[in-house]
Backbone as CSV, one residue per row, in Angstrom:
resi,resn,N_x,N_y,N_z,CA_x,CA_y,CA_z,C_x,C_y,C_z
1,MET,85.647,90.637,102.970,87.061,90.529,103.329,87.760,91.875,103.397
2,LEU,87.522,92.666,102.305,88.121,93.985,102.274,87.467,94.927,103.252
3,ASN,86.173,94.821,103.336,85.419,95.741,104.300,85.835,95.568,105.691
4,ARG,86.148,94.364,106.163,86.642,94.115,107.528,87.871,94.807,107.795
5,LEU,88.773,94.900,106.850,90.047,95.631,106.889,89.746,97.173,106.985
6,GLU,88.927,97.547,106.057,88.715,99.042,105.889,87.993,99.697,107.042
7,THR,87.207,98.909,107.750,86.422,99.417,108.911,87.094,99.188,110.294
8,ARG,88.301,98.730,110.280,89.009,98.367,111.563,89.272,99.661,112.290
9,PHE,89.570,100.746,111.598,89.908,102.036,112.190,88.983,103.139,111.549
10,GLU,88.579,104.027,112.473,87.740,105.170,111.971,88.710,106.370,111.798
11,GLN,88.366,107.222,110.878,89.142,108.418,110.670,88.867,109.414,111.862
12,PRO,89.845,109.848,112.558,89.644,110.779,113.701,89.487,112.246,113.333
13,ASP,88.995,112.970,114.277,88.892,114.405,114.098,90.185,115.001,114.710
14,LEU,91.017,115.645,113.951,92.313,116.079,114.408,92.317,117.530,115.005
15,THR,91.106,118.125,114.985,91.081,119.500,115.396,91.376,119.711,116.855
16,GLU,91.046,118.637,117.702,91.316,118.756,119.102,92.250,117.583,119.544
17,THR,93.068,117.202,118.656,93.954,116.060,118.926,95.431,116.582,119.051
18,ASP,96.150,116.087,120.052,97.525,116.444,120.255,98.438,115.491,119.458
19,PHE,99.115,116.017,118.505,100.034,115.096,117.733,101.232,115.918,117.282
20,ALA,102.354,115.240,117.071,103.659,115.934,116.719,103.765,116.146,115.237
21,GLY,103.257,115.271,114.451,103.418,115.452,112.997,102.588,114.348,112.326
22,VAL,102.847,114.251,110.974,102.102,113.288,110.122,103.059,112.454,109.324
23,ILE,102.766,111.165,109.212,103.519,110.295,108.420,102.624,109.680,107.305
24,VAL,103.032,109.858,106.026,102.228,109.331,104.903,102.989,108.206,104.225
25,LEU,102.391,107.094,104.043,103.077,106.000,103.389,102.874,106.033,101.870
26,SER,103.997,105.551,101.208,103.967,105.521,99.745,103.096,104.406,99.247
27,GLY,102.985,104.341,97.901,102.232,103.330,97.223,101.158,103.918,96.315
28,THR,101.492,105.142,95.767,100.519,105.815,94.923,101.004,106.027,93.510
29,ILE,102.325,106.163,93.296,102.801,106.399,91.939,103.213,105.157,91.266
30,ALA,102.818,105.077,89.976,103.150,103.854,89.192,104.618,103.912,88.784
31,GLY,105.472,103.175,89.335,106.926,103.167,89.062,107.268,102.843,87.608
32,ALA,106.539,101.772,87.086,106.840,101.332,85.733,106.591,102.424,84.692
33,SER,105.511,103.120,84.856,105.145,104.239,83.884,106.201,105.358,84.021
34,TYR,106.587,105.643,85.262,107.602,106.728,85.370,108.944,106.396,84.765
35,LEU,109.375,105.163,84.995,110.627,104.699,84.390,110.624,104.582,82.906
36,LYS,109.444,104.265,82.369,109.342,104.074,80.967,109.162,105.378,80.161
37,ARG,108.269,106.258,80.750,107.884,107.473,80.029,108.172,108.761,80.763
38,GLY,108.599,108.621,82.009,108.847,109.838,82.807,107.547,110.547,83.309
39,GLU,106.437,109.822,83.239,105.187,110.333,83.637,104.852,109.998,85.097
40,VAL,104.308,110.950,85.815,103.848,110.712,87.173,102.396,110.403,87.136
41,GLN,102.031,109.144,87.347,100.663,108.657,87.305,100.250,108.145,88.688
42,PHE,99.195,108.710,89.265,98.676,108.311,90.582,97.630,107.223,90.287
43,LEU,98.065,106.066,90.091,97.139,104.929,89.695,96.468,104.293,90.919
44,THR,97.108,104.294,92.027,96.546,103.670,93.224,96.639,104.625,94.469
45,ALA,95.660,104.612,95.312,95.744,105.337,96.626,96.044,106.764,96.483
46,PRO,95.443,107.547,95.544,95.713,108.959,95.462,95.262,109.758,96.696
47,ASP,94.318,109.148,97.458,93.819,109.855,98.608,94.968,110.093,99.600
48,ARG,95.999,109.255,99.627,97.154,109.510,100.538,97.811,110.903,100.167
49,ILE,97.959,111.167,98.885,98.532,112.451,98.456,97.627,113.634,98.796
50,PHE,96.356,113.444,98.460,95.361,114.499,98.719,95.339,114.860,100.199
51,THR,95.393,113.883,101.049,95.373,114.078,102.519,96.636,114.751,102.976
52,MET,97.777,114.309,102.398,98.981,114.921,102.704,99.034,116.407,102.446
53,LEU,98.485,116.817,101.231,98.447,118.207,100.924,97.530,118.966,101.881
54,ARG,96.432,118.378,102.183,95.458,119.067,103.022,95.997,119.256,104.410
55,LEU,96.621,118.245,104.973,97.099,118.301,106.341,98.351,119.236,106.419
56,ALA,99.158,119.239,105.390,100.346,120.100,105.348,99.920,121.594,105.392
57,ASN,98.836,121.924,104.732,98.317,123.260,104.733,97.556,123.626,106.002
58,GLN,96.866,122.642,106.619,96.177,122.836,107.819,97.041,123.008,109.037
59,HIS,98.182,122.355,108.994,99.112,122.288,110.124,100.508,122.640,109.696
60,PRO,100.760,123.914,109.243,102.051,124.283,108.758,103.200,124.247,109.771
61,GLU,102.806,124.212,111.057,103.801,124.135,112.065,104.300,122.768,112.416
62,LYS,103.697,121.701,111.769,103.998,120.371,112.073,104.735,119.707,110.855
63,PRO,105.708,118.849,111.128,106.309,118.103,109.989,105.432,117.063,109.365
64,ILE,105.472,117.043,108.037,104.697,116.026,107.286,105.712,115.199,106.559
65,ILE,105.792,113.906,106.902,106.828,113.067,106.311,106.183,112.062,105.299
66,PHE,106.605,112.084,104.093,106.230,111.105,103.106,107.368,110.071,103.053
67,THR,107.019,108.734,103.223,108.105,107.770,103.271,107.863,106.606,102.268
68,GLY,108.934,106.290,101.478,108.887,105.162,100.605,109.698,105.318,99.348
69,LYS,110.395,104.231,99.032,111.238,104.210,97.836,110.452,103.441,96.730
70,ASP,110.544,102.090,96.723,109.986,101.289,95.721,109.593,99.909,96.317
71,GLY,108.506,99.396,95.917,108.015,98.185,96.518,108.605,96.911,95.915
72,VAL,109.381,96.991,94.852,109.933,95.763,94.268,111.184,95.405,94.924
73,LEU,111.570,94.123,94.776,112.743,93.581,95.452,114.034,94.067,94.738
74,ILE,114.042,94.155,93.498,115.195,94.537,92.735,115.269,96.035,92.521
75,ASP,116.420,96.680,92.873,116.493,98.108,92.743,116.444,98.500,91.210
76,ARG,115.405,99.268,90.828,115.310,99.681,89.449,115.472,101.167,89.272
77,GLY,116.086,101.834,90.293,116.388,103.210,90.165,115.218,104.163,90.349
78,PHE,114.202,103.751,91.083,113.002,104.529,91.298,112.800,104.712,92.767
79,SER,112.534,106.000,93.162,112.227,106.297,94.496,110.927,107.149,94.513
80,GLU,109.825,106.597,94.993,108.571,107.283,94.945,108.589,108.635,95.684
81,ALA,109.345,108.588,96.876,109.450,109.877,97.621,110.167,110.964,96.848
82,GLU,111.269,110.593,96.143,112.024,111.579,95.378,111.202,112.089,94.188
83,VAL,110.560,111.154,93.495,109.647,111.573,92.372,108.549,112.501,92.901
84,LEU,107.934,112.121,93.952,106.888,112.989,94.464,107.329,114.368,94.868
85,ARG,108.455,114.430,95.481,109.071,115.721,95.907,109.207,116.636,94.723
86,LYS,109.828,116.091,93.602,110.032,116.888,92.454,108.698,117.293,91.829
87,TRP,107.769,116.373,91.802,106.466,116.626,91.174,105.739,117.792,91.972
88,LEU,105.752,117.689,93.278,105.155,118.710,94.071,105.843,120.064,93.878
89,SER,107.197,120.031,93.783,107.942,121.311,93.583,107.615,121.890,92.252
90,ASP,107.593,121.077,91.202,107.241,121.563,89.831,105.855,122.110,89.785
91,SER,104.933,121.492,90.599,103.521,121.889,90.578,103.210,123.056,91.562
92,ARG,104.287,123.551,92.240,104.140,124.543,93.215,103.268,124.180,94.392
93,LEU,103.318,122.929,94.750,102.472,122.461,95.802,103.380,122.039,97.070
94,LEU,104.678,122.063,96.902,105.582,121.695,97.952,105.579,122.783,99.018
95,THR,105.386,122.390,100.277,105.434,123.313,101.383,106.702,123.021,102.270
96,GLN,107.031,124.019,103.041,108.246,123.927,103.864,108.142,122.826,104.908
97,ASN,107.003,122.469,105.354,106.886,121.445,106.355,106.836,119.975,105.817
98,MET,107.024,119.840,104.508,107.058,118.505,103.946,108.477,117.961,103.927
99,HIS,108.642,116.744,104.339,109.916,116.055,104.391,109.759,114.672,103.731
100,PHE,110.886,114.135,103.271,110.732,112.889,102.432,111.827,111.890,102.841
101,GLU,111.298,110.664,103.201,112.218,109.558,103.467,112.208,108.684,102.254
102,THR,113.348,108.522,101.620,113.491,107.970,100.272,113.988,106.538,100.107
103,LYS,114.176,105.862,101.171,114.895,104.550,101.114,113.957,103.349,101.475
104,ALA,112.900,103.531,102.170,112.056,102.433,102.663,111.433,101.634,101.463
105,ARG,111.467,100.288,101.562,110.979,99.473,100.447,109.660,98.717,100.925
106,ASN,109.279,98.830,102.155,108.071,98.177,102.645,107.615,98.855,103.969
107,THR,106.515,98.400,104.497,105.908,99.019,105.636,106.856,98.947,106.848
108,HIS,107.560,97.816,106.972,108.514,97.668,108.085,109.601,98.713,108.039
109,GLU,110.154,98.929,106.838,111.235,99.897,106.730,110.630,101.332,106.811
110,ASN,109.390,101.558,106.372,108.729,102.843,106.598,108.854,103.205,108.122
111,ALA,108.420,102.293,108.974,108.433,102.497,110.360,109.820,102.789,110.993
112,LEU,110.767,101.955,110.609,112.143,102.090,111.108,112.824,103.322,110.586
113,ASN,112.699,103.579,109.311,113.474,104.734,108.743,112.880,106.084,109.226
114,THR,111.553,106.153,109.322,110.987,107.404,109.793,111.279,107.539,111.317
115,LYS,111.374,106.514,112.028,111.738,106.583,113.437,113.143,107.116,113.569
116,SER,114.080,106.694,112.743,115.460,107.206,112.795,115.442,108.708,112.373
117,MET,114.650,109.033,111.353,114.562,110.433,110.907,114.050,111.356,111.929
118,VAL,112.969,110.950,112.584,112.385,111.862,113.656,113.324,112.002,114.803
119,SER,114.027,110.873,115.240,114.972,110.955,116.352,116.108,111.844,116.085
120,SER,116.487,111.955,114.786,117.617,112.826,114.405,117.181,114.270,114.269
121,LEU,116.064,114.533,113.588,115.609,115.919,113.307,114.784,116.518,114.371
122,TRP,113.879,115.694,114.996,113.007,116.252,116.067,113.022,115.296,117.220
123,PRO,114.115,115.215,117.961,114.198,114.252,119.063,113.171,114.585,120.147
124,GLU,112.745,115.772,120.289,111.793,116.119,121.335,110.432,115.586,120.995
125,ASN,110.172,115.193,119.776,108.881,114.702,119.363,108.881,113.139,119.127
126,SER,109.992,112.529,119.422,110.094,111.040,119.057,109.172,110.221,119.919
127,GLN,108.769,110.659,121.122,107.889,109.916,121.989,106.439,110.347,121.988
128,ARG,106.198,111.443,121.145,104.820,111.939,121.095,104.012,111.227,120.044
129,PRO,102.654,111.353,120.053,101.863,110.704,119.036,102.053,111.299,117.634
130,TRP,102.044,110.489,116.595,102.147,110.925,115.210,100.906,110.372,114.520
131,VAL,100.405,111.168,113.546,99.277,110.700,112.739,99.869,109.880,111.566
132,LEU,99.240,108.703,111.327,99.711,107.817,110.274,98.660,107.748,109.169
133,VAL,98.993,108.129,107.931,98.078,108.170,106.827,98.399,107.065,105.886
134,THR,97.477,106.204,105.616,97.569,105.132,104.552,96.225,104.674,104.152
135,SER,96.118,103.803,103.160,94.794,103.313,102.716,94.139,102.505,103.819
136,ALA,92.802,102.618,103.881,92.084,102.003,104.976,92.339,100.529,105.102
137,ASP,92.450,99.788,103.955,92.702,98.354,104.019,94.081,98.050,104.449
138,HIS,94.976,98.957,104.359,96.370,98.672,104.697,96.661,99.143,106.130
139,MET,95.751,99.932,106.750,95.975,100.473,108.050,96.197,99.454,109.216
140,PRO,95.474,98.378,109.295,95.739,97.441,110.406,97.189,96.960,110.400
141,ARG,97.658,96.572,109.266,99.075,96.066,109.203,100.037,97.206,109.524
142,ALA,99.782,98.363,109.005,100.645,99.522,109.197,100.692,99.922,110.672
143,VAL,99.580,99.971,111.281,99.546,100.297,112.763,100.306,99.288,113.565
144,GLY,100.123,97.970,113.257,100.871,96.922,114.000,102.333,97.024,113.855
145,VAL,102.846,97.341,112.658,104.246,97.462,112.479,104.840,98.701,113.158
146,PHE,104.091,99.872,113.056,104.600,101.061,113.658,104.600,100.946,115.207
147,ARG,103.585,100.320,115.769,103.600,100.086,117.175,104.772,99.268,117.634
148,LYS,105.031,98.199,116.872,106.177,97.351,117.216,107.467,98.054,117.179
149,ALA,107.547,99.069,116.270,108.795,99.820,116.139,108.894,100.963,117.177
150,GLY,107.916,101.095,118.051,107.975,102.066,119.137,107.229,103.387,118.946
151,TRP,106.422,103.425,117.932,105.656,104.598,117.628,104.398,104.671,118.425
152,LYS,103.985,105.903,118.790,102.685,106.144,119.300,101.842,106.702,118.109
153,ILE,100.865,105.899,117.673,100.239,106.205,116.378,98.768,106.608,116.534
154,ILE,98.382,107.586,115.777,96.973,107.943,115.586,96.664,107.550,114.154
155,ALA,95.856,106.493,114.024,95.510,106.006,112.652,94.568,106.959,111.926
156,TYR,94.909,107.254,110.681,94.098,108.184,109.829,93.903,107.486,108.472
157,PRO,92.940,106.517,108.467,92.725,105.746,107.190,92.046,106.667,106.101
158,VAL,92.467,106.407,104.850,91.851,107.115,103.692,91.606,106.075,102.628
159,GLY,90.787,106.602,101.657,90.599,105.793,100.409,89.771,104.561,100.582
160,ARG,88.785,104.534,101.491,87.960,103.397,101.649,87.158,103.203,100.371
161,ILE,86.959,101.918,99.861,86.240,101.737,98.678,85.065,100.834,98.880
162,THR,84.936,100.183,100.024,83.768,99.273,100.220,82.698,100.010,100.963
163,SER,81.467,99.390,100.832,80.287,99.985,101.445,79.823,99.059,102.603
164,ASP,79.112,99.609,103.578,78.611,98.770,104.672,77.381,98.048,104.214
165,ASP,76.741,98.441,103.119,75.546,97.793,102.605,75.828,97.088,101.323
166,LEU,75.196,95.890,101.136,75.377,95.134,99.977,73.978,94.879,99.375
167,HIS,73.812,95.245,98.090,72.622,95.119,97.356,72.883,94.363,96.105
168,LEU,71.980,93.495,95.712,72.210,92.705,94.450,72.387,93.572,93.262
169,ALA,71.765,94.704,93.240,71.812,95.599,92.083,73.248,96.225,92.006
170,SER,73.981,96.191,93.070,75.284,96.885,93.101,76.435,95.933,92.845
171,LEU,76.128,94.676,92.649,77.180,93.622,92.403,77.939,93.893,91.192
172,ASN,79.281,93.857,91.275,80.086,94.056,90.066,81.213,93.029,90.105
173,ILE,81.191,92.154,89.104,82.089,91.056,89.111,83.564,91.498,89.083
174,SER,83.928,92.371,88.081,85.288,92.803,87.999,85.777,93.571,89.256
175,GLY,84.867,94.410,89.716,85.229,95.122,91.026,85.353,94.159,92.184
176,GLY,84.505,93.153,92.215,84.635,92.144,93.240,85.959,91.422,93.219
177,ILE,86.404,91.108,92.016,87.730,90.405,91.876,88.820,91.232,92.327
178,LYS,88.758,92.569,91.991,89.818,93.450,92.489,89.839,93.569,93.971
179,SER,88.650,93.690,94.544,88.538,93.819,96.033,89.095,92.555,96.729
180,LEU,88.735,91.330,96.092,89.187,90.070,96.642,90.665,90.011,96.648
181,SER,91.295,90.477,95.504,92.777,90.449,95.384,93.383,91.381,96.438
182,ARG,92.843,92.568,96.608,93.436,93.528,97.595,93.287,92.943,98.990
183,GLY,92.095,92.372,99.251,91.802,91.818,100.610,92.770,90.669,100.894
184,LEU,92.896,89.730,100.010,93.778,88.610,100.180,95.232,89.063,100.425
185,ARG,95.659,90.039,99.667,97.013,90.479,99.840,97.275,91.048,101.215
186,GLU,96.310,91.798,101.738,96.543,92.356,103.082,96.441,91.303,104.152
187,TRP,95.457,90.366,104.027,95.385,89.328,105.053,96.625,88.427,105.045
188,VAL,97.191,88.153,103.880,98.423,87.421,103.831,99.551,88.211,104.423
189,GLY,99.595,89.536,104.176,100.567,90.393,104.736,100.489,90.466,106.240
190,LEU,99.275,90.540,106.748,99.065,90.544,108.234,99.699,89.242,108.867
191,THR,99.375,88.104,108.241,99.793,86.888,108.724,101.336,86.749,108.654
192,ALA,101.957,87.152,107.525,103.338,87.013,107.328,104.079,87.971,108.308
193,TYR,103.589,89.208,108.530,104.246,90.123,109.443,104.156,89.615,110.861
194,TYR,103.072,88.947,111.170,102.880,88.447,112.546,103.831,87.241,112.817
195,TRP,103.866,86.372,111.806,104.813,85.189,111.955,106.274,85.539,111.996
196,THR,106.620,86.650,111.331,107.998,87.069,111.280,108.353,88.064,112.384
197,GLY,107.422,88.398,113.278,107.767,89.200,114.425,107.793,90.715,114.112
198,ARG,107.316,91.085,112.955,107.242,92.599,112.638,106.090,93.308,113.301
199,THR,105.145,92.501,113.819,104.055,93.085,114.569,103.708,92.086,115.679
200,ASP,103.197,92.670,116.825,102.902,91.772,117.928,101.457,91.269,117.899
201,GLU,100.647,91.819,116.970,99.234,91.422,116.871,98.909,90.963,115.442
202,TRP,98.131,89.875,115.339,97.767,89.445,113.985,96.827,90.343,113.295
203,PHE,95.868,90.918,114.007,94.911,91.825,113.400,94.775,93.127,114.330
204,PRO,95.776,93.994,114.276,95.827,95.155,115.128,94.539,96.062,114.971
205,GLY,94.097,96.564,116.094,92.915,97.396,116.113,93.089,98.615,117.010
206,PRO,92.094,99.431,117.150,92.203,100.669,117.939,92.467,100.298,119.415
207,LYS,93.146,101.192,120.100,93.333,101.078,121.491,92.728,102.226,122.197
208,SER,92.218,102.101,123.359,91.459,103.114,123.994,92.290,104.333,124.304
209,VAL,93.519,104.229,124.700,94.425,105.387,124.904,95.689,105.150,124.161
210,GLU,95.727,105.377,122.916,96.929,105.110,122.076,98.125,105.901,122.574
211,THR,97.986,107.102,123.021,99.059,107.919,123.453,99.734,107.464,124.739
212,ASP,99.093,106.495,125.435,99.682,106.021,126.706,100.433,104.725,126.520
213,ASN,100.436,104.107,125.295,101.097,102.856,125.025,102.680,103.027,124.983
């Protein structure tokens, strides 16, 4: 179930790819730990941050946008983007081409808020392709939402955890339960977003010429 999601998109080679900038989705910092102890803990999807740092340094001329506030419904005074910006600054990892969208609460708002941000700051790039970075299992839903919002997206999945091969010796019950939970969450999310019109496709996949859509 999880492998089907994670293998929907392949990670592209950006060395010969034309793109305006990079969008990185939140979902890496544990909000509860930060609010309770003031600690920045990358408990889930740290590959998103590692990829952000690498691409920001490889492409200093392009804007790198990290988008996301908090995934809970009730405002608890936590914004992942704001916390990450401070952590990067304190760690001397913040670069001039990094920008932060601090209000989005879900993937739908990620797409809309960053669209507004780009239209305001870089209107000349609003119709050009942008690289989208998120976890491999979340990528199908994210691509569908961003396409529906009018983006031209180059999917850049990271943090794949499943293997193409299954051996009895590699079976892990606790790991399997976690994978099942993640997979179910995404399939439910795909269905809910399709039913509510936030995406035009139930299971979005690669398109032959993404930049022409």
